[in-house]
Residue, then its C-alpha position, 0 to 999 in steps of 0.5 A: m468558532k476557531p478553525q481546526q489546525m491541520p497537523p504539521l506536514e512531517e506528521r501527515i506525511k508519516d500517517i499517509r506512509d503508515e497507511i500505505d505500508a499497511i495496505i502493502a502489507s495486507r496485500v503481501e499477506v494475501i499473495a503470500r497465502q496464495s503462494p505457499g513457500v514464497p517468503a513474504g519479503v520476496v512478495r513484498n519486494l516483487l510488488t514494491a519493486r514496480s515503483p521503488g522511488c517512494a511509499c506514494a508512488q508504490y501505493l499508486e503503482l498497486r492501485a493502477g494494476e487493480r481490476p475494478e470488481v465485476p458485481k456478481p449476478 
């Protein structure tokens, strides 16, 4: 059986960045709906400004700020 080859690093990085962008966009959409009148671009800037270095750092920062969900009785 021939081992599967991994896509090149550049493709994996692009895929990860696309996934992170979708996660951030989803979070922006939720927050923007809760804050009428605040443009989505402003919400996105506020979320990503905590870690302006790269998309991966932004994602990790967003995840660190999440509280674990407490199961409802």
